[in-house]
N, C-alpha and C positions, 0 to 999 in steps of 0.2 A: 507398117503399123506405128501408131503414135507410141513412142516410149511411155510408159505407164511409170510412177512415181509410188514404188516401194519405199517408205520412208524409214525403213531401217528396224522399225520396232523400237524407232527410238523412244515412243510413250514409256516403253518397256524400263527406261531408265528411271523414269518419272514413277512407275509401279515402285520401283524401290525406294524412290526417295519420298515422293510426294504421296504417296498411299502406303505407307508407312509397314514393312513384311516381317517361318514360325519362330524365333527365338525371343518372345518379348513377355513383359510384364504388364506393359502396356503400350501402345503404338509399339515401338520397337525397342522398349528400354528394357534395362537389365538391372536387378535390384540385388544379388547374390554376390556379394563383393566379401565375405568372411562369413567361415562357419558357425560360429558364437550367434552373430545376428541373423543369419539364416535359420538356426535352429529354433528360432524365437519370432519366425515370420516377418523378420526385417524390422523389428521395434528398436531402435537404438538412436533416435534423434534426442532423447531424454537422459538417457545413460548410454553411452556408447561401450562396446568391449575393448578389452585391454589387451586387443592384437594388433594395435595399429589402423583397423576398419574405419576408426573415426574419421581419418581423411575424406573417404567416402559420405559417411552417414549424418557426421557433424563434425567439423574442424574444430571446433571449441573443446571437444572430447580430448585433445593433447595436451591442451594447459594443463597445468600443476604438473608435470611430469617431473619428479625430483632432478635436481642437477646432476649432470653425469649419466646418468642414466637411459641406455638405449634399449628399444625395443626393435626387432626385425621379425616380420612376419610375411611367408608365403602360403598362398593356398590355391585351389582348385576347384571350380564348380563343374560337375559333367551332368550336360543336359542331354535326355534320351527322350526326344520327342517322338511321338506316333500321330499318326491321321490319316485322312484322305478324303478322298471327293466323289460323291455319287451323282451322276448326271439323272436328273429327272425325266427326260426322252428314252433313252436306252437303258437306264438302270445300271449301267455300267460303272463300276468303281475302280479307283486307282490310289494305290497306299504311297506316302510318302516313303522315300528310303530309309531304311535303318541307319543311324547316323547318332554317333555320341559327339558330342560337341563340348570343349574343354573352355573355360571361361576364366584365364587364371587373373590373380592379385598380387601384388607385391607393395609392403610398405614397411618406412622405416622412419623412427620417429625419436627424438631424444628431448633432454631438459639442457637449454643453456643455462637458465638458472633456475631456481626455484617456482619462478612464477612465469619466464617465457621459454617456450617450447618449438622446436623448430621439426619437421617432417616432411616427406617426400611420399607419394603413392602412384600406382599405376594400375588403373582397372577399365573396366570396358562399359559404363553407364549404355549405351546404347549400342545395340548390336544385332543380328539375326542369320541364321542359315534358313532358306529353306530347300530341300532338294528332292526331285521329282523323278520318276522313270523318263528319259529322253524321248520316248515316242508316246507319252501317255496322253490323254486329251487334256491336259493343262497345259502343253508344251508351246501353245500360241502366246499365251501371257508371260510364262516364264517357267523354266525345268529347273534353275539353279538359280539362287538369290542369295547373296551375301553383302551386309552392311557390316562395318569392323570400325568403331570409333574409339579408339584407347586415349586415353586420359594420362596424362602425366601431371601431377599436382604439386609443385612446391607450396607449402603451407608454415603459416605462422600461429601458433596459441598463445593466449595470454590469461592470467589469472588476474580480472581486475578487482576482485573482492573475493572473500572466503565464500561468497554465495555466488558468484557469476563469472562465469568463463566465456571468451570468445574467440573465436578463429576466424581464419580465412587463406585463403589460397588461389593462386593460380592455374587455370585448367589448360594446358595444352591438347590439341587433338590432333590426332593422326589419324585420317579417316582414310577408308579404303571401301570403294563401291564394284559389283561385281554382277551381272546378269546374263543369262545365257538363256535365250528363246529361240523358237522357230516363228517362221513367216508362211502364213497361209496365203496361197494364192487367191483364193476365192473373196477374199477382203481386199484383194489390192485395185488399182482402177486400170482399167484398160485404156478408156478413153474418161473425159471429163463427165461425171454423176454415173458412169457405168462401170461395175464392178467385172470380174471375170466370174463372179459366183452368178451375176446375172446373165453373163452369157453362155452358162451350163457348165461351168466346171466346177467338179465336184469341191465341196467342204472338207477340209482337212488335207490339201496337196500342198506338201511343204515343198518349199522352193528355195528356201535360204535359212542357214544357220548364225546367228547373232549372237556375239560375246562382245559385252559392254563393260568396261572397266575404267577406273580413274581413281587417283587419290587428291587428298587435299588437308592444309593446316587448319585449324581455328583457335582462337582463345577466347577463353571465358572465364569464369571463375566461380569459387564457392565461399559461402559465408556463413558463421551460424554462432547461435550464444545457448549458454546454458545456463538455468538459476535454478540452484539448491537452496532451499529457504529452510530446510531442515536434512538430517542425514538418511529420512526417509521418504524424502520427495523430493522431485526433482521435473523442470518442464525443459524442453528445448525446442529449437525452430533452426530450419537450415534452408538455404536457398541456393540453388544452383543456376548459374545464368544461361539464358541464351545465347547461343552461337549461329554463326553466319559462316558456312566453311564454302570456300570458291573451290569447284573442281576444275580446273584450266587444263589438265593434261588427259583429258578422258579419250579411250580409244576405242573405235569400233571396229571390229574384225569379222568379216563377212564372208560366209563360204556359201556358193550356190549347192542346192540338195536337187539331185536329179530325178525329175518325176517319172522318166521312162514311156510318158503320155506321146502317142503318134495322133496328130491331128487327123480326123476324117473328113472324108468328102463335103464341100460346102461348111466348111468350119467359120466361125463367126468370125478368126482374125482374117482371112482370105487368103490362106496361107495353101500351097499345092496339098493333095492327099498325102498321108504317111508324113508331113514334116514334122521332125522332132519339137515338141514343144521346150526342149531343153536348149535348142538352138538359137531358139528366137528370144527367150529369156536370158542367154548367155552374154550379150553386149553391155547389158545391164550392170554384169561384174568386172569389167574391163574396158580400158579405154576411157572413153568419157561418162562411162554409164554411172549412175549416181551410187551404185550399190557396192562400191569398191571400199577395201579397209579405208579410215579415214579418223580423224580425231574430232572431238567435240569440247563443248566445256557447261557447265552449269552451275547453280549454286543451293546447297542444303542448308536450312535451319535445323538446330538442335535445339529441342523445346526447354524451356525454363521447369523448373521444378522446387515445389515449396512445400516444405514439410513442418509440422507442428506435433510436439507429442509429450507423453507425460509417464512418468516412472514412479509407481507407490513399491515400499517394504513395508506391507502389514505386520510382518514378523520378521525375526532377522534372518533366517534363511530362505524367505520367499520374496521374488521381486515381481512384480504387476507391471507389462507395460502395453500403451496405446500410440498410436501414430497415424497421422491420416496426411495423404500426399497427393498434391493436384498436380498435373503433368498439362501443360498448355501446348496441345497437340493443334492446336489452331493455327500455329504459325505456317502449319502447310495450306495455304491459300494459292498460291499460283508459282507454278514452277516454271522456269525458261530451260528450254533443251537447244542448243545453237551446236549444228555439226558443220562443216566443212563443204559439203557437197547437198545436204539436204535443206527445204526449210525451216527456218524458227519455229518451234512448237511450244504452244503456252497452253500448259494444262492447269486446270482448275482442280482443286482436291476440297475434299467436305469434311476432312479429320475435326473430332472436336475433341475440348478438354476432357480429361479423366480422373476420377477419385478413384485412390486406392487407401482400404480401411484396414488396418493391422491391430492383432491383437498377440501379445507374447506372453508368456510365463517363464521363469527360471528359479529352480530351487535346489539350491544347497545341499547333497547328500551327505558330504564331508567335507572338512576342510580343504582338500583339495580336489573336490569333482563334483560336478553340477549337472544337473538335466534342465532340458527345456523343450518347449514345445509351443505352437501358434496355430494362429488361423487367418486368413486375409480374404478379402475380396474387393472386385474393381469392376467397373463398367467397360465398354468396349470404346475404343477410340475411334471407329469408322462405323458409319452410316450405311444402311442398308444402300445397295448397288455399288459400294466400294470394296466389298470382300470378295478378295482372289487369292489364286494360289500363292502369291507372293508373301502374303499375310493371310493366313485362315486365322482370323482372330476374332474374339468375341467376350463376351461377359466371363469370369473365372471366380472361382473358388480353389484356395490353396490350403494346403494343410502342412506342418511343419514338425518335425521334432530331432532332436539333437543332445549331444553332451559334451562337455569338456573335461578336462582332468591334466593335471601336474604330473611331467614326468623329472623327478629330481626337482633342483633348486631354480633351474633355468629355463625348461623347455616344459612349453605348454602343448597339447595338442585340441584341435576342435573337431567333431564331424557332424554332421547335419544331412537330413533327407526333407525332400519336399516333394509333394505331388499336386499336378495343376488338373483341375477338372473343368474343362472349358465346355459352357453350352455349345450345342452344336448349332452352327450358323449358315444362315442361306448364302450363297455367292453367287460368283461367274466365271466362266473361263473364258468368257468371248469378251469382245473389246469394248470398251466404256461408251454407255448410252445403251447398252442392249439389256434386256431384263436377266437377272439371276436366273441361272439354269440348274442350279442344283444345291447339293446340301454338302457342307464341309465339316467334318469333325476335327476333334486336335486334345491329346491328351498330353502330359509329359511328366517324365522321372527326374528329379535332380537329385544329387550326390557330391555332396564339399566335405573337403578337408583343408586344415589349416593347421601349419606349425608354427610357433611363436617363440622369439629365443630373448630372453632379457638379460642384459648384462652392465 
């Protein structure tokens, strides 16, 4: 019989990269990189917190650190997502696996002079993890997806004027991708224009388990400015640049999944009665078959972000903040996947730009302790038809609370909680081009803690 081109589910890698996938703020961005800022809904561009997280939120915020004063900060945000998918036709539901995902951040800043400051930070502004049961109905698009983009950012900040601070940093991006998915026999071609499904083989017949992974390194930059006309009012702007990351060393590990099907009499493959289907498929996984373990490459673009904000202190103890962020997910236009043994795949994605609106407040209840709260909302990056189990995303409203207190003269601790309430979103568990076939639900609880030491 004709060798059929099961193409690895290589499109799954693009589902990971080009159709951004559940740990996300927008697309697959993550904005929780300091518990102080997290407690006030991420409003930090005009008045960054004093824990080093300005390296992410606005590098101008490190300017003005007194000469010889150093601050080291370490924190983690634990993200506990929950959600599921309900199929329209069957009414069957599948839940995301229970999993707590840690997102760490580390910062160090110091004053070289009273005007010039230096810092270095490590954080993950883009990332995701979605994990479903391996035998669930979503498995043919992806039962495990991971993107991890760790930015290491050396930074300089300078006090240009008593009212003006500027800062800039170089972002070195250490990117890791992983996708695990199954291949459905019914969607593969037995002959040109003829799928196994057309020949009567049942939908949902697993024939391969594909594990795709790859690493790459990219370089970008951060710039920011803060303008403080009075001690009660400040404005800030910050830009995170676009990056292109070449993933040259991707690997695809492919294992045959045995169906146990014995072909009946007069079967459409023309094989003798009782022939195991698995023996017919086996040559595709060895010798000159296209479904051997193989290498590949692609390129991903990390979108640029632009944030502007204002901070107002109507009274001495109260600070009110507002930020707006635009993220250009439109950079996901066409993604080319090239593998050693399979044809190149060029997939077009329809992600659009998103805007997040953030409102925060901080109140000093004593000289050493502050409480915080905030609210944010944003639109979705993906249009109808692009929502998949790799990224079950939609419009979101998020609520935050937090506090910070000093422990002695040098140590400070901050803690925060955030609740993500996402609108239910129609999506699909079938290949691109087919209509949405169910409803995705998603919620998450986030818990953050940060320790800061100044000396």
